[in-house]
C-alpha positions as a Markdown table, in Angstrom:
| # | Residue | x | y | z |
|---|---|---|---|---|
| 1 | Arg | 92.3 | 105.7 | 133.4 |
| 2 | Gly | 91.2 | 106.7 | 136.9 |
| 3 | His | 91.5 | 110.5 | 136.7 |
| 4 | Arg | 89.0 | 113.0 | 137.7 |
| 5 | Val | 88.3 | 115.0 | 134.6 |
| 6 | Arg | 86.6 | 118.4 | 134.2 |
| 7 | Gly | 85.7 | 119.7 | 130.8 |
| 8 | Leu | 84.9 | 123.3 | 129.6 |
| 9 | Ala | 81.4 | 123.7 | 128.3 |
| 10 | Arg | 79.7 | 126.7 | 126.8 |
| 11 | Ser | 76.1 | 125.4 | 126.8 |
| 12 | Asp | 73.8 | 122.9 | 128.5 |
| 13 | Gln | 74.1 | 120.6 | 125.4 |
| 14 | Ala | 77.9 | 120.7 | 125.7 |
| 15 | Ala | 77.7 | 120.0 | 129.4 |
| 16 | Asp | 75.6 | 117.0 | 128.7 |
| 17 | Arg | 78.3 | 115.7 | 126.3 |
| 18 | Val | 80.9 | 116.2 | 129.0 |
| 19 | Arg | 78.8 | 114.3 | 131.6 |
| 20 | Ser | 78.1 | 111.5 | 129.1 |
| 21 | Ser | 81.9 | 111.0 | 128.8 |
| 22 | Gly | 82.2 | 110.5 | 132.6 |
| 23 | Ala | 83.6 | 114.0 | 133.3 |
| 24 | Glu | 82.3 | 117.0 | 135.2 |
| 25 | Pro | 81.4 | 120.2 | 133.2 |
| 26 | Val | 82.9 | 123.6 | 133.9 |
| 27 | Phe | 80.6 | 126.3 | 132.4 |
| 28 | Gly | 82.5 | 129.0 | 130.5 |
| 29 | Ser | 84.5 | 129.8 | 127.4 |
| 30 | Leu | 88.0 | 130.7 | 126.4 |
| 31 | Arg | 87.1 | 134.4 | 126.8 |
| 32 | Glu | 86.0 | 134.0 | 130.5 |
| 33 | Leu | 89.4 | 134.2 | 132.1 |
| 34 | Asp | 88.2 | 134.2 | 135.7 |
| 35 | Arg | 86.5 | 130.8 | 135.2 |
| 36 | Leu | 89.6 | 129.4 | 133.4 |
| 37 | Thr | 91.8 | 130.6 | 136.2 |
| 38 | Ala | 89.6 | 129.1 | 139.0 |
| 39 | Ala | 89.4 | 125.7 | 137.2 |
| 40 | Ala | 93.2 | 125.6 | 136.5 |
| 41 | Arg | 94.0 | 126.4 | 140.1 |
| 42 | Glu | 92.3 | 123.2 | 141.2 |
| 43 | Ala | 94.0 | 121.0 | 138.6 |
| 44 | Asp | 97.1 | 118.9 | 138.5 |
| 45 | Val | 97.1 | 119.0 | 134.6 |
| 46 | Val | 95.5 | 121.3 | 132.1 |
| 47 | Ile | 94.9 | 119.9 | 128.6 |
| 48 | His | 94.1 | 122.7 | 126.2 |
| 49 | Thr | 92.5 | 121.6 | 122.9 |
| 50 | Ala | 89.9 | 124.4 | 122.4 |
| 51 | Ala | 90.0 | 127.2 | 119.8 |
| 52 | Thr | 87.8 | 130.0 | 118.6 |
| 53 | Gln | 87.0 | 130.1 | 114.9 |
| 54 | Asp | 87.6 | 133.7 | 114.1 |
| 55 | Leu | 90.3 | 136.3 | 113.4 |
| 56 | Glu | 90.7 | 136.9 | 117.2 |
| 57 | Arg | 91.9 | 133.3 | 117.8 |
| 58 | Pro | 95.6 | 134.2 | 118.4 |
| 59 | Thr | 94.7 | 136.9 | 120.9 |
| 60 | Val | 92.1 | 134.8 | 122.7 |
| 61 | Asp | 94.4 | 131.8 | 122.8 |
| 62 | Ala | 97.3 | 133.9 | 124.3 |
| 63 | Ala | 95.1 | 135.3 | 127.0 |
| 64 | Ala | 93.5 | 132.0 | 127.9 |
| 65 | Val | 96.8 | 130.1 | 128.0 |
| 66 | Thr | 98.5 | 132.8 | 130.1 |
| 67 | Ala | 95.6 | 132.8 | 132.6 |
| 68 | Met | 95.4 | 129.0 | 133.0 |
| 69 | Arg | 99.2 | 128.4 | 133.0 |
| 70 | Gly | 99.7 | 131.1 | 135.6 |
| 71 | Ala | 97.0 | 129.7 | 137.9 |
| 72 | Leu | 98.3 | 126.1 | 137.6 |
| 73 | Glu | 100.3 | 125.6 | 140.8 |
| 74 | Arg | 101.8 | 122.2 | 139.9 |
| 75 | Gly | 101.8 | 119.4 | 137.3 |
| 76 | Ala | 101.7 | 120.1 | 133.6 |
| 77 | Phe | 100.2 | 122.3 | 131.0 |
| 78 | Ile | 99.6 | 120.5 | 127.7 |
| 79 | Thr | 98.6 | 122.6 | 124.7 |
| 80 | Thr | 97.7 | 121.8 | 121.1 |
| 81 | Thr | 99.1 | 123.4 | 117.9 |
| 82 | Gly | 99.2 | 121.6 | 114.6 |
| 83 | Ala | 101.0 | 120.0 | 111.7 |
| 84 | Pro | 101.7 | 123.3 | 109.9 |
| 85 | Val | 104.3 | 124.1 | 112.5 |
| 86 | Ala | 106.3 | 121.2 | 111.1 |
| 87 | Arg | 108.2 | 121.6 | 107.8 |
| 88 | Ser | 106.3 | 120.6 | 104.6 |
| 89 | Ser | 107.8 | 117.2 | 103.6 |
| 90 | Arg | 106.7 | 114.0 | 102.0 |
| 91 | Pro | 108.8 | 111.8 | 104.2 |
| 92 | Pro | 107.6 | 112.1 | 107.9 |
| 93 | Val | 109.4 | 114.8 | 109.9 |
| 94 | Lys | 110.4 | 114.9 | 113.5 |
| 95 | Glu | 109.5 | 117.5 | 116.1 |
| 96 | Glu | 112.6 | 119.6 | 115.7 |
| 97 | Asp | 112.3 | 119.7 | 111.9 |
| 98 | Thr | 110.3 | 122.9 | 111.5 |
| 99 | Gly | 109.8 | 125.4 | 108.8 |
| 100 | Glu | 108.8 | 129.0 | 108.3 |
| 101 | Leu | 105.1 | 129.5 | 108.8 |
| 102 | Pro | 102.9 | 131.7 | 106.5 |
| 103 | Pro | 102.0 | 135.0 | 108.2 |
| 104 | Ala | 98.5 | 133.8 | 109.1 |
| 105 | Leu | 99.9 | 131.0 | 111.2 |
| 106 | Ser | 103.0 | 132.6 | 112.7 |
| 107 | Trp | 101.2 | 133.0 | 116.0 |
| 108 | Leu | 101.5 | 129.2 | 116.5 |
| 109 | Thr | 105.2 | 129.5 | 117.1 |
| 110 | Arg | 104.6 | 132.0 | 119.8 |
| 111 | Ala | 101.8 | 129.8 | 121.3 |
| 112 | Glu | 104.2 | 126.9 | 121.6 |
| 113 | Ala | 107.0 | 129.1 | 123.2 |
| 114 | Arg | 104.4 | 130.4 | 125.7 |
| 115 | Val | 103.9 | 126.9 | 127.0 |
| 116 | Leu | 107.4 | 125.5 | 126.6 |
| 117 | Gly | 108.9 | 128.5 | 128.5 |
| 118 | Ala | 106.8 | 127.9 | 131.6 |
| 119 | Glu | 109.1 | 127.5 | 134.6 |
| 120 | His | 106.9 | 126.3 | 137.4 |
| 121 | Val | 105.0 | 123.7 | 135.4 |
| 122 | Arg | 105.9 | 121.0 | 132.9 |
| 123 | Gly | 105.1 | 122.4 | 129.4 |
| 124 | Val | 104.0 | 120.0 | 126.7 |
| 125 | Val | 103.0 | 120.8 | 123.1 |
| 126 | Val | 101.0 | 118.2 | 121.1 |
| 127 | Arg | 100.9 | 118.5 | 117.3 |
| 128 | Pro | 98.2 | 116.3 | 115.8 |
| 129 | Pro | 97.7 | 116.2 | 112.0 |
| 130 | Ile | 94.2 | 115.6 | 110.5 |
| 131 | Val | 92.1 | 114.2 | 113.3 |
| 132 | Tyr | 89.2 | 111.8 | 112.4 |
| 133 | Gly | 86.8 | 109.4 | 114.0 |
| 134 | Asp | 83.3 | 109.1 | 115.4 |
| 135 | Gly | 81.8 | 111.1 | 112.5 |
| 136 | Ala | 83.6 | 114.3 | 113.5 |
| 137 | Gly | 86.7 | 116.4 | 112.9 |
| 138 | Pro | 87.7 | 118.2 | 109.7 |
| 139 | Ile | 87.0 | 115.0 | 107.7 |
| 140 | Ala | 83.3 | 115.5 | 108.5 |
| 141 | Gly | 83.4 | 119.0 | 107.0 |
| 142 | Met | 85.2 | 117.6 | 103.9 |
| 143 | Val | 82.4 | 115.1 | 103.4 |
| 144 | Gln | 79.7 | 117.7 | 103.9 |
| 145 | Arg | 81.4 | 120.0 | 101.3 |
| 146 | Ala | 81.7 | 117.2 | 98.8 |
| 147 | Arg | 78.0 | 116.4 | 99.2 |
| 148 | Ala | 77.1 | 120.1 | 98.8 |
| 149 | Glu | 79.3 | 120.6 | 95.7 |
| 150 | Glu | 78.4 | 117.1 | 94.3 |
| 151 | Ile | 82.1 | 116.4 | 93.7 |
| 152 | Ser | 85.2 | 115.5 | 95.8 |
| 153 | Arg | 88.3 | 117.2 | 94.4 |
| 154 | Tyr | 92.0 | 116.9 | 95.2 |
| 155 | Ile | 94.7 | 119.3 | 94.0 |
| 156 | Gly | 97.1 | 118.5 | 91.2 |
| 157 | Asp | 98.2 | 114.9 | 91.1 |
| 158 | Gly | 97.1 | 114.3 | 94.7 |
| 159 | Glu | 100.4 | 112.6 | 95.6 |
| 160 | Asn | 101.1 | 115.0 | 98.5 |
| 161 | Arg | 100.7 | 113.2 | 101.8 |
| 162 | Trp | 99.2 | 114.1 | 105.2 |
| 163 | Ser | 99.4 | 112.3 | 108.4 |
| 164 | Thr | 96.2 | 111.4 | 110.3 |
| 165 | Val | 95.2 | 110.1 | 113.7 |
| 166 | His | 92.0 | 108.7 | 115.2 |
| 167 | Val | 90.5 | 110.9 | 117.9 |
| 168 | Arg | 90.6 | 108.0 | 120.4 |
| 169 | Asp | 94.3 | 107.3 | 119.8 |
| 170 | Leu | 94.9 | 111.0 | 120.2 |
| 171 | Ala | 93.1 | 110.9 | 123.6 |
| 172 | Val | 95.3 | 108.1 | 124.8 |
| 173 | Ala | 98.3 | 110.3 | 123.8 |
| 174 | Tyr | 97.1 | 113.2 | 125.9 |
| 175 | Ser | 96.6 | 110.9 | 128.8 |
| 176 | Leu | 100.0 | 109.3 | 128.5 |
| 177 | Leu | 101.7 | 112.7 | 128.3 |
| 178 | Ala | 99.7 | 113.9 | 131.3 |
| 179 | Glu | 100.8 | 110.9 | 133.4 |
| 180 | Ser | 104.5 | 111.0 | 132.3 |
| 181 | Asn | 107.3 | 113.4 | 133.4 |
| 182 | Glu | 107.9 | 114.4 | 129.8 |
| 183 | Arg | 108.1 | 117.9 | 128.5 |
| 184 | Gly | 108.6 | 119.4 | 125.0 |
| 185 | Val | 106.9 | 118.9 | 121.6 |
| 186 | Phe | 105.3 | 115.6 | 120.5 |
| 187 | His | 103.9 | 114.6 | 117.1 |
| 188 | Val | 100.8 | 112.3 | 117.3 |
| 189 | Ala | 100.3 | 110.5 | 114.1 |
| 190 | Glu | 99.7 | 107.1 | 112.5 |
| 191 | Arg | 102.8 | 105.5 | 110.9 |
| 192 | Glu | 101.7 | 105.9 | 107.3 |
| 193 | Pro | 100.5 | 109.2 | 105.9 |
| 194 | Val | 97.7 | 109.2 | 103.3 |
| 195 | Ala | 98.0 | 110.6 | 99.8 |
| 196 | Met | 95.4 | 113.3 | 99.1 |
| 197 | Lys | 94.1 | 111.5 | 96.0 |
| 198 | Gln | 93.4 | 108.5 | 98.1 |
| 199 | Leu | 91.8 | 110.5 | 100.9 |
| 200 | Phe | 89.5 | 112.5 | 98.6 |
| 201 | Ser | 88.6 | 109.3 | 96.8 |
| 202 | Ala | 87.4 | 107.8 | 100.1 |
| 203 | Ile | 85.6 | 111.1 | 100.8 |
| 204 | Gly | 83.9 | 110.9 | 97.4 |
| 205 | Glu | 82.7 | 107.3 | 98.2 |
| 206 | Ala | 81.4 | 108.4 | 101.6 |
| 207 | Ala | 79.5 | 111.3 | 100.0 |
| 208 | Tyr | 78.4 | 109.3 | 97.0 |
| 209 | Val | 79.9 | 111.8 | 94.5 |
| 210 | Ala | 82.5 | 111.8 | 91.7 |
| 211 | Val | 86.2 | 112.4 | 92.4 |
| 212 | Lys | 88.3 | 114.7 | 90.2 |
| 213 | Ser | 91.5 | 116.7 | 90.3 |
| 214 | Trp | 91.6 | 120.5 | 90.0 |
| 215 | Ser | 94.4 | 123.1 | 89.9 |
| 216 | Leu | 95.8 | 124.9 | 92.9 |
| 217 | Glu | 94.8 | 128.2 | 91.2 |
| 218 | Arg | 91.1 | 127.2 | 90.9 |
| 219 | Ala | 91.0 | 125.7 | 94.4 |
| 220 | Ser | 92.5 | 128.9 | 95.9 |
| 221 | Ala | 90.1 | 131.1 | 94.1 |
| 222 | Glu | 87.2 | 129.1 | 95.5 |
| 223 | His | 88.4 | 128.2 | 99.0 |
| 224 | Gly | 91.2 | 130.6 | 99.8 |
| 225 | Pro | 94.3 | 129.8 | 101.9 |
| 226 | Met | 93.0 | 126.4 | 103.0 |
| 227 | Ala | 93.6 | 125.2 | 99.4 |
| 228 | Gly | 97.3 | 126.0 | 99.8 |
| 229 | Phe | 97.5 | 123.9 | 103.0 |
| 230 | Leu | 95.9 | 120.9 | 101.3 |
| 231 | Ala | 98.4 | 121.2 | 98.4 |
| 232 | Leu | 101.3 | 120.8 | 100.8 |
| 233 | Asp | 102.8 | 117.7 | 102.4 |
| 234 | Ala | 102.2 | 117.4 | 106.2 |
| 235 | Ala | 103.7 | 114.0 | 107.2 |
| 236 | Leu | 104.7 | 113.6 | 110.8 |
| 237 | Asp | 107.0 | 111.2 | 112.5 |
| 238 | Ala | 105.6 | 110.2 | 116.0 |
| 239 | Gly | 108.6 | 108.1 | 117.0 |
| 240 | Lys | 109.3 | 110.2 | 120.0 |
| 241 | Leu | 105.8 | 109.5 | 121.4 |
| 242 | Arg | 106.1 | 105.8 | 120.5 |
| 243 | Ser | 109.2 | 105.6 | 122.6 |
| 244 | Leu | 107.0 | 106.2 | 125.6 |
| 245 | Gly | 104.8 | 103.3 | 124.7 |
| 246 | Trp | 102.1 | 105.0 | 122.6 |
| 247 | Glu | 100.7 | 103.1 | 119.6 |
| 248 | Thr | 97.7 | 103.6 | 117.3 |
| 249 | Arg | 95.0 | 101.0 | 117.9 |
| 250 | Phe | 91.6 | 102.5 | 117.1 |
| 251 | Gly | 92.7 | 103.8 | 113.7 |
| 252 | Asp | 94.6 | 100.7 | 112.8 |
| 253 | Ala | 91.6 | 98.5 | 113.6 |
| 254 | Leu | 89.5 | 100.6 | 111.1 |
| 255 | Gly | 92.2 | 100.6 | 108.4 |
| 256 | Gly | 93.1 | 104.2 | 108.9 |
| 257 | Val | 91.1 | 107.3 | 107.8 |
| 258 | Cys | 90.0 | 105.8 | 104.5 |
| 259 | Gly | 88.7 | 102.7 | 106.3 |
| 260 | Ala | 86.9 | 104.9 | 108.8 |
| 261 | Leu | 85.2 | 106.8 | 105.9 |
| 262 | Gly | 83.9 | 103.5 | 104.6 |
| 263 | Asn | 82.7 | 102.2 | 107.9 |
| 264 | Pro | 79.1 | 103.0 | 108.7 |
| 265 | Ala | 79.8 | 102.8 | 112.4 |
| 266 | Gln | 82.1 | 105.8 | 112.1 |
| 267 | Arg | 79.1 | 107.9 | 110.9 |
| 268 | Tyr | 80.6 | 109.6 | 107.9 |
| 269 | Arg | 78.3 | 108.1 | 105.3 |
């Protein structure tokens, strides 16, 4: 879209991926605040999608965001939280329709406030649901787990619904918000959420394994808190973003997440 893009990279391999996307790598990690500060100071927009995968994630995120947001002298700071911030609901919910988070996720509320409260830059929060596409995202992990366990299992009747979005449609959303004058919270989701039974059936087909239901109790005993999340509804209404001209195209062309799971070009099989 004509922008000069710099991307954070922790290794030579990651730097090669950044270059192959047409961007310029910045070597560092979320824990290297001096490097984050220097890169943000040169930017018009910071888009924050990174996260550590450990118990220190809330602390690391707070320090990194504070450093980058403080160094940004103009433009916008766009951060990423997630669907759990929205209230659990089968009908898609709007951005202002939020619910109380479990203790393990309460830090997300503070993370959003940290960005939305910025005075000298435009603060934007993006809440994507399950992101899929190009053989990656949490869907890839679900397929790998199904192969390892030789079964794909949904919880209960599997009628609870989650929104999804293709990674390339999500990228367009970030770009659109960077180019706009908007601030605030935006959901980024396809129009129709998918039922968990349907999703895990497609995962089973991609992994070439059987598909069955199991109870929340058994799922929680084996997989911990993640099972509880997958038993909830997480359907998001992205009408606010659509009013700015955003539409899903990559995901729609594939037939959504289930179509992507069945498409060899998406590399889940």
